[in-house]
C-alpha positions in Angstrom: 145.2 81.3 51.9 144.6 77.6 50.5 146.3 76.0 53.7 143.8 78.1 55.7 141.1 77.1 53.3 141.7 73.0 53.4 142.1 73.7 57.4 138.9 74.8 57.6 137.0 72.6 55.2 138.8 69.6 57.1 138.1 70.9 60.2 134.4 71.3 59.5 134.3 67.2 58.2 136.7 66.0 61.6 134.0 68.5 64.3 130.7 67.2 62.3 132.2 63.9 63.1 132.8 64.4 66.8 129.8 66.4 67.6 127.7 63.1 66.2 129.8 61.3 68.8 129.2 63.7 71.2 125.3 64.1 70.7 124.7 60.2 70.6 126.7 60.2 74.2 124.3 62.5 75.5 121.3 61.1 74.5 122.6 57.9 76.5 123.4 60.1 79.2 127.1 59.2 78.9 129.6 61.1 81.2 131.7 63.5 78.8 134.3 65.4 80.3 135.5 67.4 77.5 134.0 68.3 73.9 136.7 70.7 72.0 137.0 72.6 68.6 140.2 72.7 67.4 144.0 71.1 68.7 146.3 72.0 70.4 146.5 74.5 73.8 143.6 76.2 75.2 142.8 79.4 74.1 139.4 79.8 75.8 137.1 77.1 78.2 134.0 76.5 79.7 133.5 74.4 83.1 129.7 73.3 83.5 130.7 71.3 86.3 130.4 68.1 84.1 132.2 69.1 81.0 134.4 71.4 80.1 133.6 73.2 76.4 137.1 74.7 75.0 138.4 76.2 72.1 142.3 75.1 70.8 144.4 76.9 68.8 144.9 74.5 65.7 142.3 75.0 63.7 141.8 71.2 63.2 138.5 69.6 64.0 138.3 68.8 67.4 137.8 65.7 69.6 135.3 64.4 72.6 136.4 62.5 75.7 133.7 60.3 76.7 134.3 59.1 80.0 134.4 54.9 80.8 136.1 53.7 77.3 139.2 52.8 79.8 139.9 49.0 80.3 139.8 49.8 84.3 137.3 52.2 84.5 134.4 52.5 86.8 133.0 55.7 85.9 129.0 55.3 86.9 127.3 55.0 83.4 130.3 54.9 81.3 131.2 54.6 77.7 131.6 50.6 78.8 129.0 49.7 81.2 126.2 50.7 78.7 124.6 48.3 76.9 126.1 47.2 73.6 123.5 48.8 71.2 124.4 52.1 73.2 128.0 51.8 72.1 126.8 51.1 68.4 125.0 54.1 68.6 127.6 56.2 69.8 130.3 54.5 67.3 128.1 55.4 64.4 127.0 58.8 65.4 130.3 60.4 63.8 130.5 58.4 60.5 126.4 59.2 60.4 126.8 62.7 60.6 129.3 62.7 58.1 126.8 61.4 55.4 123.8 64.0 56.8 127.0 66.6 56.5 127.5 65.1 52.4 124.0 65.0 51.7 122.8 68.1 53.3 125.4 70.0 51.0 124.4 67.8 48.0 120.6 68.8 48.0 121.5 72.2 49.1 123.6 72.5 46.0 121.3 70.7 44.1 118.4 72.9 45.0 119.9 76.4 44.8 121.6 76.2 41.3 119.1 73.8 39.7 119.4 71.5 36.7 120.6 72.1 33.5 117.9 70.8 30.7 118.9 70.5 27.1 117.1 72.2 24.5 116.2 70.0 21.6 116.8 72.4 19.4 119.5 72.2 16.8 120.9 75.2 17.9 124.6 75.8 18.9 125.3 77.1 22.5 128.9 76.7 22.2 131.6 75.4 19.8 134.5 73.9 21.7 137.7 75.9 21.4 140.3 72.6 20.3 137.7 71.9 17.0 138.2 73.2 14.1 134.9 74.6 13.3 135.2 77.2 16.4 135.9 79.8 13.9 132.6 78.9 11.8 130.1 78.5 13.8 129.0 80.8 16.7 126.6 80.7 19.4 123.0 81.1 18.5 123.5 79.5 15.2 120.6 77.3 13.9 121.6 74.2 11.9 119.1 73.2 8.9 121.2 71.6 6.7 124.3 69.5 7.2 125.3 67.1 3.9 122.1 68.2 2.2 120.3 66.3 5.2 117.5 68.4 7.2 118.3 68.7 11.1 115.0 69.5 12.5 116.2 68.8 16.3 119.4 68.6 17.4 119.7 64.6 17.5 119.7 64.8 13.8 123.2 66.3 14.0 124.6 62.8 15.0 122.9 61.0 12.6 124.0 62.9 10.1 127.6 62.6 11.0 127.7 59.0 11.8 130.3 57.1 9.4 131.3 60.2 7.7 135.0 59.9 6.6 135.1 63.7 5.1 137.5 66.6 7.0 135.0 69.2 6.2 131.2 68.9 5.5 128.5 71.7 4.1 126.4 73.3 6.8 123.4 75.3 6.3 122.6 77.4 9.1 120.6 80.2 10.2 122.4 83.5 11.6 120.4 86.8 12.9 117.6 86.0 10.3 120.1 85.2 7.5 120.7 82.1 5.8 123.7 81.2 4.7 126.3 78.2 3.7 129.8 77.0 5.4 132.4 74.3 4.5 132.8 73.3 8.2 136.0 71.6 9.1 135.6 68.1 11.2 138.0 67.7 14.1 138.8 63.9 14.0 138.6 61.7 17.8 140.9 59.3 17.6 139.9 56.9 20.7 136.2 57.0 18.3 138.1 57.0 14.8 134.9 59.6 14.0 135.0 63.1 13.0 132.6 65.8 14.9 131.9 69.2 14.4 132.5 69.7 17.9 129.1 72.0 19.3 127.2 71.7 22.3 123.8 72.0 22.5 121.8 75.3 24.3 121.0 74.9 27.8 118.7 75.8 30.4 118.6 75.9 33.9 115.4 74.2 35.8 114.8 74.5 39.5 114.2 71.2 41.8 111.1 70.4 43.1 111.4 69.0 46.8 110.9 65.5 46.1 113.1 65.1 42.4 115.8 67.3 45.2 116.0 64.3 47.5 115.9 61.8 44.9 118.4 63.4 42.9 120.4 64.3 45.9 120.0 60.4 47.4 121.3 59.1 43.7 124.7 61.9 43.8 125.3 60.4 47.5 125.3 57.3 46.7 127.4 57.6 43.6 130.0 59.5 45.0 129.9 56.5 48.3 130.3 53.8 45.3 132.6 55.4 43.6 134.5 55.6 47.4 134.3 52.2 48.4 135.6 50.8 44.8 139.0 53.2 45.3 139.3 51.6 48.4 139.0 48.2 47.0 141.5 49.0 44.0 143.9 50.4 46.9 143.4 47.1 49.2 144.1 44.6 46.2 146.8 46.7 44.9 145.7 48.4 41.4 147.0 51.6 43.0 150.5 52.0 43.2 151.7 52.8 46.4 153.5 56.3 45.2 149.7 57.3 43.7 148.4 57.1 47.9 147.5 60.6 48.9 147.8 62.0 52.7 147.2 65.2 55.0 149.6 67.7 52.1 147.8 66.0 49.2 144.2 66.7 50.4 145.7 70.5 51.4 146.7 70.8 47.9 143.4 69.6 46.3 141.4 71.8 48.3 143.4 74.3 47.8 143.1 73.9 44.1 139.3 73.5 44.3 138.9 76.5 46.1 140.5 78.5 43.3 137.2 77.3 41.7 134.9 79.1 43.6 132.6 78.2 46.1 130.6 75.5 44.6 133.4 73.1 44.0 134.7 74.1 47.1 131.3 72.5 48.8 131.2 69.6 46.4 134.7 68.4 47.1 133.9 69.2 51.1 130.7 66.6 50.3 133.2 64.4 48.5 135.7 64.3 51.3 133.0 64.2 54.2 131.3 60.9 52.5 135.3 59.5 52.2 136.2 60.7 55.9 132.7 58.3 57.0 133.4 55.3 54.7 137.4 55.6 56.0 135.8 55.4 59.6 133.6 52.3 58.8 136.9 50.0 57.8 136.7 47.1 60.4 140.8 48.4 61.4 141.3 48.8 64.9 141.3 51.9 66.7 138.9 53.2 64.1 135.2 53.4 64.3 134.5 50.4 62.4 137.3 48.4 64.5 135.3 49.2 67.8 131.9 48.3 66.3 132.6 45.1 65.0 133.9 44.0 69.0 130.4 45.6 70.0 128.7 43.7 67.2 130.6 40.5 68.3 129.5 41.0 71.4 125.8 41.7 70.4 125.9 38.1 69.0 126.9 36.4 71.8 131.0 36.9 71.4 132.7 38.4 73.7 136.2 39.0 73.5 138.4 40.4 76.8 138.6 44.2 77.3 142.2 44.3 77.8 143.3 42.2 74.8 140.6 44.2 72.8 142.7 47.8 73.9 145.9 45.8 73.2 144.7 45.5 69.5 143.0 49.2 68.9 146.4 50.6 70.3 148.3 48.2 67.2 145.7 50.1 65.0 146.4 53.3 66.1 150.3 52.4 65.4 149.5 51.1 61.9 147.0 54.2 61.2 150.4 56.8 62.2 153.0 54.6 59.9 150.3 55.2 57.0 149.5 58.6 57.6 154.0 59.3 58.0 154.3 56.8 54.6 151.3 59.3 52.8 152.4 62.3 54.1 156.4 61.7 52.4 154.6 60.2 49.7 152.6 63.8 49.2 156.3 65.7 49.5 157.9 63.7 47.3 155.6 64.4 44.4 155.2 67.5 45.2 159.1 68.1 44.8 159.3 66.3 41.4 
């Protein structure tokens, strides 16, 4: 089941990417010979006289064949016959659609689920099971004093515990209208060399307003974008070990695990993967959209590159990409068997 869910997620991401190229090519009036949903053998097709629309057996993404991308092509209004800015628009449209998909998922999730707002009251919302105080402090307990220090708001709890070296602390609480004093053990946090109660405050859920939702969505999208770029930078600079590189099999495993966390987790992972696919395709590497965009930009600034040479560069890039995919897949299989 997890494999089917992973194929569906990846299929949607790739499909949206190809749809971007398709719509942009239509806007620029470029001829399109085929637009396919899925890969492999055809199971259904419809020909309009100009474009073949097909559904294929393997539900992984899809593809669009824009006429005139071949070097020797003489197709009227074909891709290579169009101005550089139109070719740029068509090439960038796939990446743009991946970003739109990710932003839409983020925005929709935030608007539906709202935001968690922390209560300022010193009331226990939850006690961590790992904390020694778990058997002592219950949800709903109002903390009135810590070590004889009066507690008025949640932030006072941290201030009262700061610098405390004791293994336990007297806590005055109000529980169901009754006041009681407990000697509550503290939990040591080795990394910070301090002791904590291990409690979480109460939270309420508030709905986002439209403007606040859009602003927060842009910030969230930006954070994921920056983190992805940083990850690629670590990969290029060798800070990520070769055996940590994951490919299709690893992605299927991750998506499968996310699906067990519920629909919301799966949606967020889809958004993250869509951003990753968009950024990856923007890399100025031969055969990728970014590599083709680079040659178009060179043409736009007056530097023309021989088309036959360009195609040879893209072909070499394709072989390298296939080699990387095979390497990453081998890594995944090796990691799964360990």
